[in-house]
N, CA, C and O atoms as a Maestro MAE file, in Angstrom:
{
 s_m_m2io_version
 :::
 2.0.0
}

f_m_ct {
 s_m_title
 :::
 protein
 m_atom[316] {
  # First column is atom index #
  i_m_mmod_type
  r_m_x_coord
  r_m_y_coord
  r_m_z_coord
  i_m_residue_number
  s_m_chain_name
  s_m_pdb_residue_name
  s_m_pdb_atom_name
  i_m_atomic_number
  :::
  1 25 -7.344 -1.238 -7.762 1 A "MET " " N  " 7
  2 3 -6.287 -0.417 -8.302 1 A "MET " " CA " 6
  3 2 -5.761 0.493 -7.191 1 A "MET " " C  " 6
  4 15 -6.533 1.090 -6.441 1 A "MET " " O  " 8
  5 25 -4.445 0.584 -7.104 2 A "TYR " " N  " 7
  6 3 -3.812 1.369 -6.053 2 A "TYR " " CA " 6
  7 2 -3.140 2.603 -6.637 2 A "TYR " " C  " 6
  8 15 -2.770 2.648 -7.811 2 A "TYR " " O  " 8
  9 25 -2.997 3.594 -5.780 3 A "GLN " " N  " 7
  10 3 -2.334 4.833 -6.168 3 A "GLN " " CA " 6
  11 2 -1.333 5.202 -5.088 3 A "GLN " " C  " 6
  12 15 -1.597 5.045 -3.896 3 A "GLN " " O  " 8
  13 25 -0.183 5.696 -5.522 4 A "LYS " " N  " 7
  14 3 0.794 6.291 -4.620 4 A "LYS " " CA " 6
  15 2 1.142 7.649 -5.200 4 A "LYS " " C  " 6
  16 15 1.143 7.837 -6.417 4 A "LYS " " O  " 8
  17 25 1.435 8.588 -4.320 5 A "ASN " " N  " 7
  18 3 1.770 9.934 -4.769 5 A "ASN " " CA " 6
  19 2 3.257 10.178 -4.557 5 A "ASN " " C  " 6
  20 15 3.793 9.930 -3.477 5 A "ASN " " O  " 8
  21 25 3.905 10.662 -5.592 6 A "CYS " " N  " 7
  22 3 5.340 10.917 -5.536 6 A "CYS " " CA " 6
  23 2 5.605 12.171 -4.706 6 A "CYS " " C  " 6
  24 15 5.010 13.221 -4.946 6 A "CYS " " O  " 8
  25 25 6.500 12.052 -3.732 7 A "ASP " " N  " 7
  26 3 6.830 13.208 -2.905 7 A "ASP " " CA " 6
  27 2 7.862 14.118 -3.574 7 A "ASP " " C  " 6
  28 15 8.121 15.217 -3.084 7 A "ASP " " O  " 8
  29 25 8.447 13.679 -4.675 8 A "ARG " " N  " 7
  30 3 9.413 14.507 -5.397 8 A "ARG " " CA " 6
  31 2 8.730 15.367 -6.467 8 A "ARG " " C  " 6
  32 15 8.916 16.583 -6.488 8 A "ARG " " O  " 8
  33 25 7.942 14.749 -7.353 9 A "CYS " " N  " 7
  34 3 7.326 15.506 -8.454 9 A "CYS " " CA " 6
  35 2 5.832 15.760 -8.240 9 A "CYS " " C  " 6
  36 15 5.192 16.426 -9.053 9 A "CYS " " O  " 8
  37 25 5.280 15.230 -7.148 10 A "GLN " " N  " 7
  38 3 3.873 15.436 -6.777 10 A "GLN " " CA " 6
  39 2 2.885 14.836 -7.771 10 A "GLN " " C  " 6
  40 15 1.730 15.260 -7.820 10 A "GLN " " O  " 8
  41 25 3.319 13.860 -8.562 11 A "ARG " " N  " 7
  42 3 2.430 13.223 -9.535 11 A "ARG " " CA " 6
  43 2 1.940 11.882 -8.994 11 A "ARG " " C  " 6
  44 15 2.653 11.227 -8.234 11 A "ARG " " O  " 8
  45 25 0.721 11.463 -9.379 12 A "PRO " " N  " 7
  46 3 0.221 10.160 -8.943 12 A "PRO " " CA " 6
  47 2 0.796 9.034 -9.799 12 A "PRO " " C  " 6
  48 15 1.149 9.235 -10.962 12 A "PRO " " O  " 8
  49 25 0.883 7.850 -9.201 13 A "SER " " N  " 7
  50 3 1.316 6.650 -9.893 13 A "SER " " CA " 6
  51 2 0.322 5.551 -9.548 13 A "SER " " C  " 6
  52 15 -0.121 5.461 -8.403 13 A "SER " " O  " 8
  53 25 -0.035 4.712 -10.520 14 A "PHE " " N  " 7
  54 3 -1.080 3.709 -10.335 14 A "PHE " " CA " 6
  55 2 -0.543 2.306 -10.592 14 A "PHE " " C  " 6
  56 15 0.333 2.108 -11.434 14 A "PHE " " O  " 8
  57 25 -1.087 1.322 -9.845 15 A "SER " " N  " 7
  58 3 -0.713 -0.075 -10.024 15 A "SER " " CA " 6
  59 2 -1.823 -0.961 -9.482 15 A "SER " " C  " 6
  60 15 -2.625 -0.535 -8.650 15 A "SER " " O  " 8
  61 25 -1.859 -2.193 -9.962 16 A "SER " " N  " 7
  62 3 -2.822 -3.162 -9.439 16 A "SER " " CA " 6
  63 2 -2.146 -4.152 -8.493 16 A "SER " " C  " 6
  64 15 -2.795 -5.078 -8.007 16 A "SER " " O  " 8
  65 25 -0.862 -3.971 -8.227 17 A "SER " " N  " 7
  66 3 -0.112 -4.903 -7.386 17 A "SER " " CA " 6
  67 2 0.266 -4.267 -6.053 17 A "SER " " C  " 6
  68 15 0.591 -3.082 -5.983 17 A "SER " " O  " 8
  69 25 0.218 -5.078 -4.998 18 A "GLU " " N  " 7
  70 3 0.658 -4.632 -3.676 18 A "GLU " " CA " 6
  71 2 2.124 -4.967 -3.444 18 A "GLU " " C  " 6
  72 15 2.722 -4.472 -2.489 18 A "GLU " " O  " 8
  73 25 2.709 -5.788 -4.289 19 A "GLN " " N  " 7
  74 3 4.047 -6.297 -4.054 19 A "GLN " " CA " 6
  75 2 5.045 -5.716 -5.038 19 A "GLN " " C  " 6
  76 15 4.684 -5.205 -6.098 19 A "GLN " " O  " 8
  77 25 6.308 -5.810 -4.657 20 A "GLY " " N  " 7
  78 3 7.391 -5.418 -5.547 20 A "GLY " " CA " 6
  79 2 7.772 -3.957 -5.425 20 A "GLY " " C  " 6
  80 15 7.121 -3.179 -4.728 20 A "GLY " " O  " 8
  81 25 8.836 -3.603 -6.116 21 A "ASP " " N  " 7
  82 3 9.299 -2.218 -6.129 21 A "ASP " " CA " 6
  83 2 8.318 -1.356 -6.901 21 A "ASP " " C  " 6
  84 15 7.651 -1.829 -7.822 21 A "ASP " " O  " 8
  85 25 8.232 -0.097 -6.524 22 A "TRP " " N  " 7
  86 3 7.301 0.822 -7.172 22 A "TRP " " CA " 6
  87 2 8.060 2.113 -7.447 22 A "TRP " " C  " 6
  88 15 8.410 2.842 -6.519 22 A "TRP " " O  " 8
  89 25 8.313 2.393 -8.713 23 A "LEU " " N  " 7
  90 3 9.022 3.600 -9.113 23 A "LEU " " CA " 6
  91 2 8.063 4.569 -9.778 23 A "LEU " " C  " 6
  92 15 7.156 4.163 -10.505 23 A "LEU " " O  " 8
  93 25 8.270 5.851 -9.523 24 A "CYS " " N  " 7
  94 3 7.455 6.883 -10.154 24 A "CYS " " CA " 6
  95 2 7.728 6.863 -11.657 24 A "CYS " " C  " 6
  96 15 8.887 6.922 -12.067 24 A "CYS " " O  " 8
  97 25 6.681 6.782 -12.491 25 A "PRO " " N  " 7
  98 3 6.899 6.746 -13.938 25 A "PRO " " CA " 6
  99 2 7.348 8.085 -14.515 25 A "PRO " " C  " 6
  100 15 7.828 8.136 -15.648 25 A "PRO " " O  " 8
  101 25 7.201 9.164 -13.758 26 A "VAL " " N  " 7
  102 3 7.573 10.493 -14.247 26 A "VAL " " CA " 6
  103 2 9.035 10.811 -13.938 26 A "VAL " " C  " 6
  104 15 9.798 11.174 -14.833 26 A "VAL " " O  " 8
  105 25 9.427 10.671 -12.656 27 A "CYS " " N  " 7
  106 3 10.780 11.080 -12.269 27 A "CYS " " CA " 6
  107 2 11.673 9.930 -11.808 27 A "CYS " " C  " 6
  108 15 12.866 10.139 -11.586 27 A "CYS " " O  " 8
  109 25 11.125 8.710 -11.657 28 A "GLY " " N  " 7
  110 3 11.922 7.556 -11.265 28 A "GLY " " CA " 6
  111 2 12.156 7.416 -9.771 28 A "GLY " " C  " 6
  112 15 12.915 6.542 -9.351 28 A "GLY " " O  " 8
  113 25 11.528 8.251 -8.960 29 A "ASN " " N  " 7
  114 3 11.667 8.189 -7.508 29 A "ASN " " CA " 6
  115 2 11.113 6.859 -6.983 29 A "ASN " " C  " 6
  116 15 10.105 6.366 -7.490 29 A "ASN " " O  " 8
  117 25 11.766 6.280 -5.973 30 A "ASP " " N  " 7
  118 3 11.310 5.018 -5.384 30 A "ASP " " CA " 6
  119 2 10.128 5.282 -4.459 30 A "ASP " " C  " 6
  120 15 10.274 5.949 -3.435 30 A "ASP " " O  " 8
  121 25 8.953 4.755 -4.821 31 A "LEU " " N  " 7
  122 3 7.730 4.954 -4.046 31 A "LEU " " CA " 6
  123 2 7.364 3.727 -3.215 31 A "LEU " " C  " 6
  124 15 6.279 3.684 -2.636 31 A "LEU " " O  " 8
  125 25 8.234 2.743 -3.146 32 A "THR " " N  " 7
  126 3 7.932 1.477 -2.484 32 A "THR " " CA " 6
  127 2 7.474 1.678 -1.043 32 A "THR " " C  " 6
  128 15 6.556 0.989 -0.599 32 A "THR " " O  " 8
  129 25 8.077 2.589 -0.310 33 A "SER " " N  " 7
  130 3 7.731 2.780 1.100 33 A "SER " " CA " 6
  131 2 6.591 3.777 1.313 33 A "SER " " C  " 6
  132 15 6.167 3.986 2.449 33 A "SER " " O  " 8
  133 25 6.090 4.392 0.247 34 A "GLN " " N  " 7
  134 3 4.978 5.344 0.362 34 A "GLN " " CA " 6
  135 2 3.676 4.598 0.646 34 A "GLN " " C  " 6
  136 15 3.552 3.430 0.277 34 A "GLN " " O  " 8
  137 25 2.702 5.243 1.293 35 A "PRO " " N  " 7
  138 3 1.427 4.571 1.587 35 A "PRO " " CA " 6
  139 2 0.590 4.340 0.331 35 A "PRO " " C  " 6
  140 15 0.685 5.078 -0.649 35 A "PRO " " O  " 8
  141 25 -0.237 3.289 0.393 36 A "PHE " " N  " 7
  142 3 -1.159 2.953 -0.692 36 A "PHE " " CA " 6
  143 2 -2.455 3.735 -0.522 36 A "PHE " " C  " 6
  144 15 -2.898 3.977 0.601 36 A "PHE " " O  " 8
  145 25 -3.063 4.130 -1.645 37 A "PHE " " N  " 7
  146 3 -4.386 4.736 -1.635 37 A "PHE " " CA " 6
  147 2 -5.256 4.011 -2.650 37 A "PHE " " C  " 6
  148 15 -4.765 3.547 -3.679 37 A "PHE " " O  " 8
  149 25 -6.542 3.915 -2.360 38 A "ASN " " N  " 7
  150 3 -7.490 3.383 -3.326 38 A "ASN " " CA " 6
  151 2 -7.595 4.411 -4.443 38 A "ASN " " C  " 6
  152 15 -7.874 5.581 -4.178 38 A "ASN " " O  " 8
  153 25 -7.376 3.999 -5.682 39 A "ALA " " N  " 7
  154 3 -7.343 4.940 -6.802 39 A "ALA " " CA " 6
  155 2 -8.697 5.599 -7.058 39 A "ALA " " C  " 6
  156 15 -8.746 6.709 -7.589 39 A "ALA " " O  " 8
  157 25 -9.791 4.940 -6.692 40 A "MET " " N  " 7
  158 3 -11.126 5.502 -6.942 40 A "MET " " CA " 6
  159 2 -11.595 6.419 -5.814 40 A "MET " " C  " 6
  160 15 -12.132 7.497 -6.068 40 A "MET " " O  " 8
  161 25 -11.392 5.991 -4.571 41 A "THR " " N  " 7
  162 3 -11.929 6.738 -3.428 41 A "THR " " CA " 6
  163 2 -10.904 7.643 -2.762 41 A "THR " " C  " 6
  164 15 -11.275 8.496 -1.957 41 A "THR " " O  " 8
  165 25 -9.625 7.478 -3.078 42 A "GLN " " N  " 7
  166 3 -8.518 8.224 -2.475 42 A "GLN " " CA " 6
  167 2 -8.358 7.948 -0.983 42 A "GLN " " C  " 6
  168 15 -7.696 8.714 -0.282 42 A "GLN " " O  " 8
  169 25 -8.961 6.853 -0.486 43 A "GLU " " N  " 7
  170 3 -8.800 6.468 0.912 43 A "GLU " " CA " 6
  171 2 -7.532 5.643 1.072 43 A "GLU " " C  " 6
  172 15 -7.171 4.861 0.192 43 A "GLU " " O  " 8
  173 25 -6.869 5.823 2.193 44 A "ARG " " N  " 7
  174 3 -5.647 5.068 2.454 44 A "ARG " " CA " 6
  175 2 -5.984 3.594 2.647 44 A "ARG " " C  " 6
  176 15 -6.971 3.254 3.300 44 A "ARG " " O  " 8
  177 25 -5.162 2.727 2.078 45 A "VAL " " N  " 7
  178 3 -5.355 1.282 2.156 45 A "VAL " " CA " 6
  179 2 -4.279 0.716 3.069 45 A "VAL " " C  " 6
  180 15 -3.090 0.960 2.860 45 A "VAL " " O  " 8
  181 25 -4.691 -0.038 4.076 46 A "ASN " " N  " 7
  182 3 -3.733 -0.698 4.962 46 A "ASN " " CA " 6
  183 2 -3.336 -2.026 4.348 46 A "ASN " " C  " 6
  184 15 -4.173 -2.908 4.160 46 A "ASN " " O  " 8
  185 25 -2.069 -2.164 4.039 47 A "VAL " " N  " 7
  186 3 -1.550 -3.386 3.444 47 A "VAL " " CA " 6
  187 2 -1.103 -4.289 4.584 47 A "VAL " " C  " 6
  188 15 -0.485 -3.825 5.542 47 A "VAL " " O  " 8
  189 25 -1.412 -5.574 4.485 48 A "SER " " N  " 7
  190 3 -1.208 -6.500 5.597 48 A "SER " " CA " 6
  191 2 0.224 -7.000 5.760 48 A "SER " " C  " 6
  192 15 0.477 -7.812 6.650 48 A "SER " " O  " 8
  193 25 1.144 -6.562 4.961 49 A "TYR " " N  " 7
  194 3 2.523 -7.009 5.088 49 A "TYR " " CA " 6
  195 2 3.449 -5.801 5.112 49 A "TYR " " C  " 6
  196 15 3.059 -4.686 4.765 49 A "TYR " " O  " 8
  197 25 4.676 -6.049 5.528 50 A "LYS " " N  " 7
  198 3 5.676 -4.993 5.530 50 A "LYS " " CA " 6
  199 2 6.607 -5.231 4.353 50 A "LYS " " C  " 6
  200 15 7.078 -6.350 4.146 50 A "LYS " " O  " 8
  201 25 6.870 -4.200 3.594 51 A "VAL " " N  " 7
  202 3 7.633 -4.316 2.353 51 A "VAL " " CA " 6
  203 2 9.034 -4.854 2.607 51 A "VAL " " C  " 6
  204 15 9.472 -5.760 1.898 51 A "VAL " " O  " 8
  205 25 9.742 -4.332 3.587 52 A "LYS " " N  " 7
  206 3 11.116 -4.766 3.835 52 A "LYS " " CA " 6
  207 2 11.166 -6.232 4.247 52 A "LYS " " C  " 6
  208 15 12.037 -6.974 3.792 52 A "LYS " " O  " 8
  209 25 10.242 -6.654 5.102 53 A "GLU " " N  " 7
  210 3 10.223 -8.053 5.527 53 A "GLU " " CA " 6
  211 2 9.930 -8.975 4.360 53 A "GLU " " C  " 6
  212 15 10.512 -10.055 4.261 53 A "GLU " " O  " 8
  213 25 9.035 -8.562 3.475 54 A "GLN " " N  " 7
  214 3 8.699 -9.389 2.324 54 A "GLN " " CA " 6
  215 2 9.888 -9.481 1.371 54 A "GLN " " C  " 6
  216 15 10.161 -10.551 0.826 54 A "GLN " " O  " 8
  217 25 10.597 -8.371 1.164 55 A "LYS " " N  " 7
  218 3 11.771 -8.396 0.297 55 A "LYS " " CA " 6
  219 2 12.811 -9.382 0.829 55 A "LYS " " C  " 6
  220 15 13.390 -10.155 0.066 55 A "LYS " " O  " 8
  221 25 13.042 -9.349 2.146 56 A "LYS " " N  " 7
  222 3 14.012 -10.264 2.743 56 A "LYS " " CA " 6
  223 2 13.578 -11.709 2.548 56 A "LYS " " C  " 6
  224 15 14.403 -12.571 2.246 56 A "LYS " " O  " 8
  225 25 12.282 -11.977 2.720 57 A "LYS " " N  " 7
  226 3 11.761 -13.332 2.561 57 A "LYS " " CA " 6
  227 2 11.926 -13.801 1.119 57 A "LYS " " C  " 6
  228 15 12.314 -14.946 0.884 57 A "LYS " " O  " 8
  229 25 11.639 -12.936 0.159 58 A "ILE " " N  " 7
  230 3 11.774 -13.303 -1.251 58 A "ILE " " CA " 6
  231 2 13.231 -13.616 -1.574 58 A "ILE " " C  " 6
  232 15 13.523 -14.612 -2.235 58 A "ILE " " O  " 8
  233 25 14.155 -12.758 -1.104 59 A "GLU " " N  " 7
  234 3 15.572 -12.988 -1.362 59 A "GLU " " CA " 6
  235 2 16.042 -14.286 -0.707 59 A "GLU " " C  " 6
  236 15 16.862 -15.007 -1.276 59 A "GLU " " O  " 8
  237 25 15.527 -14.585 0.486 60 A "LYS " " N  " 7
  238 3 15.927 -15.789 1.205 60 A "LYS " " CA " 6
  239 2 15.376 -17.045 0.532 60 A "LYS " " C  " 6
  240 15 16.078 -18.052 0.436 60 A "LYS " " O  " 8
  241 25 14.131 -16.995 0.066 61 A "ASP " " N  " 7
  242 3 13.474 -18.166 -0.511 61 A "ASP " " CA " 6
  243 2 13.838 -18.420 -1.966 61 A "ASP " " C  " 6
  244 15 13.606 -19.520 -2.469 61 A "ASP " " O  " 8
  245 25 14.398 -17.440 -2.651 62 A "THR " " N  " 7
  246 3 14.720 -17.588 -4.064 62 A "THR " " CA " 6
  247 2 16.106 -18.213 -4.209 62 A "THR " " C  " 6
  248 15 17.099 -17.617 -3.791 62 A "THR " " O  " 8
  249 25 16.182 -19.412 -4.800 63 A "PRO " " N  " 7
  250 3 17.496 -20.033 -4.990 63 A "PRO " " CA " 6
  251 2 18.293 -19.290 -6.065 63 A "PRO " " C  " 6
  252 15 17.727 -18.625 -6.932 63 A "PRO " " O  " 8
  253 25 19.597 -19.415 -5.987 64 A "TYR " " N  " 7
  254 3 20.463 -18.772 -6.969 64 A "TYR " " CA " 6
  255 2 20.225 -19.381 -8.343 64 A "TYR " " C  " 6
  256 15 20.258 -20.599 -8.512 64 A "TYR " " O  " 8
  257 25 19.988 -18.525 -9.306 65 A "GLN " " N  " 7
  258 3 19.804 -18.977 -10.682 65 A "GLN " " CA " 6
  259 2 20.814 -18.235 -11.547 65 A "GLN " " C  " 6
  260 15 20.693 -17.025 -11.738 65 A "GLN " " O  " 8
  261 25 21.807 -18.945 -12.072 66 A "PRO " " N  " 7
  262 3 22.838 -18.277 -12.853 66 A "PRO " " CA " 6
  263 2 22.274 -17.682 -14.136 66 A "PRO " " C  " 6
  264 15 21.258 -18.129 -14.668 66 A "PRO " " O  " 8
  265 25 22.968 -16.667 -14.607 67 A "ALA " " N  " 7
  266 3 22.567 -16.040 -15.864 67 A "ALA " " CA " 6
  267 2 22.736 -17.034 -17.004 67 A "ALA " " C  " 6
  268 15 23.486 -18.002 -16.881 67 A "ALA " " O  " 8
  269 25 22.052 -16.802 -18.094 68 A "VAL " " N  " 7
  270 3 22.088 -17.712 -19.238 68 A "VAL " " CA " 6
  271 2 23.509 -17.874 -19.752 68 A "VAL " " C  " 6
  272 15 23.888 -18.964 -20.182 68 A "VAL " " O  " 8
  273 25 24.302 -16.809 -19.716 69 A "SER " " N  " 7
  274 3 25.664 -16.882 -20.229 69 A "SER " " CA " 6
  275 2 26.544 -17.805 -19.382 69 A "SER " " C  " 6
  276 15 27.558 -18.304 -19.868 69 A "SER " " O  " 8
  277 25 26.164 -18.039 -18.111 70 A "GLU " " N  " 7
  278 3 26.952 -18.900 -17.246 70 A "GLU " " CA " 6
  279 2 26.612 -20.381 -17.428 70 A "GLU " " C  " 6
  280 15 27.352 -21.249 -16.965 70 A "GLU " " O  " 8
  281 25 25.529 -20.662 -18.079 71 A "VAL " " N  " 7
  282 3 25.083 -22.037 -18.249 71 A "VAL " " CA " 6
  283 2 25.326 -22.448 -19.691 71 A "VAL " " C  " 6
  284 15 24.903 -21.766 -20.624 71 A "VAL " " O  " 8
  285 25 26.012 -23.570 -19.863 72 A "SER " " N  " 7
  286 3 26.218 -24.045 -21.229 72 A "SER " " CA " 6
  287 2 25.279 -25.214 -21.474 72 A "SER " " C  " 6
  288 15 25.461 -26.299 -20.921 72 A "SER " " O  " 8
  289 25 24.293 -24.988 -22.290 73 A "LYS " " N  " 7
  290 3 23.333 -26.025 -22.653 73 A "LYS " " CA " 6
  291 2 23.218 -26.042 -24.167 73 A "LYS " " C  " 6
  292 15 23.307 -25.006 -24.827 73 A "LYS " " O  " 8
  293 25 23.021 -27.220 -24.696 74 A "SER " " N  " 7
  294 3 22.793 -27.300 -26.133 74 A "SER " " CA " 6
  295 2 21.338 -27.667 -26.360 74 A "SER " " C  " 6
  296 15 20.769 -28.488 -25.641 74 A "SER " " O  " 8
  297 25 20.760 -27.062 -27.349 75 A "ILE " " N  " 7
  298 3 19.367 -27.318 -27.690 75 A "ILE " " CA " 6
  299 2 19.335 -27.905 -29.090 75 A "ILE " " C  " 6
  300 15 19.830 -27.301 -30.041 75 A "ILE " " O  " 8
  301 25 18.747 -29.085 -29.205 76 A "ASN " " N  " 7
  302 3 18.625 -29.727 -30.503 76 A "ASN " " CA " 6
  303 2 17.208 -29.538 -31.012 76 A "ASN " " C  " 6
  304 15 16.244 -29.923 -30.352 76 A "ASN " " O  " 8
  305 25 17.092 -28.952 -32.170 77 A "LEU " " N  " 7
  306 3 15.786 -28.747 -32.781 77 A "LEU " " CA " 6
  307 2 15.606 -29.728 -33.926 77 A "LEU " " C  " 6
  308 15 16.483 -29.867 -34.778 77 A "LEU " " O  " 8
  309 25 14.487 -30.393 -33.941 78 A "ILE " " N  " 7
  310 3 14.168 -31.308 -35.029 78 A "ILE " " CA " 6
  311 2 13.084 -30.649 -35.865 78 A "ILE " " C  " 6
  312 15 11.988 -30.363 -35.383 78 A "ILE " " O  " 8
  313 25 13.413 -30.417 -37.118 79 A "ILE " " N  " 7
  314 3 12.456 -29.736 -38.005 79 A "ILE " " CA " 6
  315 2 11.966 -30.690 -39.059 79 A "ILE " " C  " 6
  316 15 11.154 -30.312 -39.904 79 A "ILE " " O  " 8
  :::
 }
 m_bond[315] {
  # First column is bond index #
  i_m_from
  i_m_to
  i_m_order
  :::
  1 1 2 1
  2 2 3 1
  3 3 4 2
  4 3 5 1
  5 5 6 1
  6 6 7 1
  7 7 8 2
  8 7 9 1
  9 9 10 1
  10 10 11 1
  11 11 12 2
  12 11 13 1
  13 13 14 1
  14 14 15 1
  15 15 16 2
  16 15 17 1
  17 17 18 1
  18 18 19 1
  19 19 20 2
  20 19 21 1
  21 21 22 1
  22 22 23 1
  23 23 24 2
  24 23 25 1
  25 25 26 1
  26 26 27 1
  27 27 28 2
  28 27 29 1
  29 29 30 1
  30 30 31 1
  31 31 32 2
  32 31 33 1
  33 33 34 1
  34 34 35 1
  35 35 36 2
  36 35 37 1
  37 37 38 1
  38 38 39 1
  39 39 40 2
  40 39 41 1
  41 41 42 1
  42 42 43 1
  43 43 44 2
  44 43 45 1
  45 45 46 1
  46 46 47 1
  47 47 48 2
  48 47 49 1
  49 49 50 1
  50 50 51 1
  51 51 52 2
  52 51 53 1
  53 53 54 1
  54 54 55 1
  55 55 56 2
  56 55 57 1
  57 57 58 1
  58 58 59 1
  59 59 60 2
  60 59 61 1
  61 61 62 1
  62 62 63 1
  63 63 64 2
  64 63 65 1
  65 65 66 1
  66 66 67 1
  67 67 68 2
  68 67 69 1
  69 69 70 1
  70 70 71 1
  71 71 72 2
  72 71 73 1
  73 73 74 1
  74 74 75 1
  75 75 76 2
  76 75 77 1
  77 77 78 1
  78 78 79 1
  79 79 80 2
  80 79 81 1
  81 81 82 1
  82 82 83 1
  83 83 84 2
  84 83 85 1
  85 85 86 1
  86 86 87 1
  87 87 88 2
  88 87 89 1
  89 89 90 1
  90 90 91 1
  91 91 92 2
  92 91 93 1
  93 93 94 1
  94 94 95 1
  95 95 96 2
  96 95 97 1
  97 97 98 1
  98 98 99 1
  99 99 100 2
  100 99 101 1
  101 101 102 1
  102 102 103 1
  103 103 104 2
  104 103 105 1
  105 105 106 1
  106 106 107 1
  107 107 108 2
  108 107 109 1
  109 109 110 1
  110 110 111 1
  111 111 112 2
  112 111 113 1
  113 113 114 1
  114 114 115 1
  115 115 116 2
  116 115 117 1
  117 117 118 1
  118 118 119 1
  119 119 120 2
  120 119 121 1
  121 121 122 1
  122 122 123 1
  123 123 124 2
  124 123 125 1
  125 125 126 1
  126 126 127 1
  127 127 128 2
  128 127 129 1
  129 129 130 1
  130 130 131 1
  131 131 132 2
  132 131 133 1
  133 133 134 1
  134 134 135 1
  135 135 136 2
  136 135 137 1
  137 137 138 1
  138 138 139 1
  139 139 140 2
  140 139 141 1
  141 141 142 1
  142 142 143 1
  143 143 144 2
  144 143 145 1
  145 145 146 1
  146 146 147 1
  147 147 148 2
  148 147 149 1
  149 149 150 1
  150 150 151 1
  151 151 152 2
  152 151 153 1
  153 153 154 1
  154 154 155 1
  155 155 156 2
  156 155 157 1
  157 157 158 1
  158 158 159 1
  159 159 160 2
  160 159 161 1
  161 161 162 1
  162 162 163 1
  163 163 164 2
  164 163 165 1
  165 165 166 1
  166 166 167 1
  167 167 168 2
  168 167 169 1
  169 169 170 1
  170 170 171 1
  171 171 172 2
  172 171 173 1
  173 173 174 1
  174 174 175 1
  175 175 176 2
  176 175 177 1
  177 177 178 1
  178 178 179 1
  179 179 180 2
  180 179 181 1
  181 181 182 1
  182 182 183 1
  183 183 184 2
  184 183 185 1
  185 185 186 1
  186 186 187 1
  187 187 188 2
  188 187 189 1
  189 189 190 1
  190 190 191 1
  191 191 192 2
  192 191 193 1
  193 193 194 1
  194 194 195 1
  195 195 196 2
  196 195 197 1
  197 197 198 1
  198 198 199 1
  199 199 200 2
  200 199 201 1
  201 201 202 1
  202 202 203 1
  203 203 204 2
  204 203 205 1
  205 205 206 1
  206 206 207 1
  207 207 208 2
  208 207 209 1
  209 209 210 1
  210 210 211 1
  211 211 212 2
  212 211 213 1
  213 213 214 1
  214 214 215 1
  215 215 216 2
  216 215 217 1
  217 217 218 1
  218 218 219 1
  219 219 220 2
  220 219 221 1
  221 221 222 1
  222 222 223 1
  223 223 224 2
  224 223 225 1
  225 225 226 1
  226 226 227 1
  227 227 228 2
  228 227 229 1
  229 229 230 1
  230 230 231 1
  231 231 232 2
  232 231 233 1
  233 233 234 1
  234 234 235 1
  235 235 236 2
  236 235 237 1
  237 237 238 1
  238 238 239 1
  239 239 240 2
  240 239 241 1
  241 241 242 1
  242 242 243 1
  243 243 244 2
  244 243 245 1
  245 245 246 1
  246 246 247 1
  247 247 248 2
  248 247 249 1
  249 249 250 1
  250 250 251 1
  251 251 252 2
  252 251 253 1
  253 253 254 1
  254 254 255 1
  255 255 256 2
  256 255 257 1
  257 257 258 1
  258 258 259 1
  259 259 260 2
  260 259 261 1
  261 261 262 1
  262 262 263 1
  263 263 264 2
  264 263 265 1
  265 265 266 1
  266 266 267 1
  267 267 268 2
  268 267 269 1
  269 269 270 1
  270 270 271 1
  271 271 272 2
  272 271 273 1
  273 273 274 1
  274 274 275 1
  275 275 276 2
  276 275 277 1
  277 277 278 1
  278 278 279 1
  279 279 280 2
  280 279 281 1
  281 281 282 1
  282 282 283 1
  283 283 284 2
  284 283 285 1
  285 285 286 1
  286 286 287 1
  287 287 288 2
  288 287 289 1
  289 289 290 1
  290 290 291 1
  291 291 292 2
  292 291 293 1
  293 293 294 1
  294 294 295 1
  295 295 296 2
  296 295 297 1
  297 297 298 1
  298 298 299 1
  299 299 300 2
  300 299 301 1
  301 301 302 1
  302 302 303 1
  303 303 304 2
  304 303 305 1
  305 305 306 1
  306 306 307 1
  307 307 308 2
  308 307 309 1
  309 309 310 1
  310 310 311 1
  311 311 312 2
  312 311 313 1
  313 313 314 1
  314 314 315 1
  315 315 316 2
  :::
 }
}
C-alpha cells in the first residue's frame, strides 16, 4: 500500500497502484508527480519508472477506440 501527501491540504492519500493519475480525495489536487511512501513504515519508495514516460507510452500504444455513440452496431437478443 502506498501513500502520497497532498502539498495543498496536507492530507494523506492511499493507493495500492503505482500507475495512473493520482488525485487527492480531499481537495482534488494532482498528486501524480509526488513521491511514493510506504503506508506502514512511512519510508520513501523508489518507483522504477517515470510517470511522464509511462503516460506517453500508454497513449502511443493505445489504439483509437471511438465512443459508443460513434459506432452503430445492432445487437440481436434471443430469449
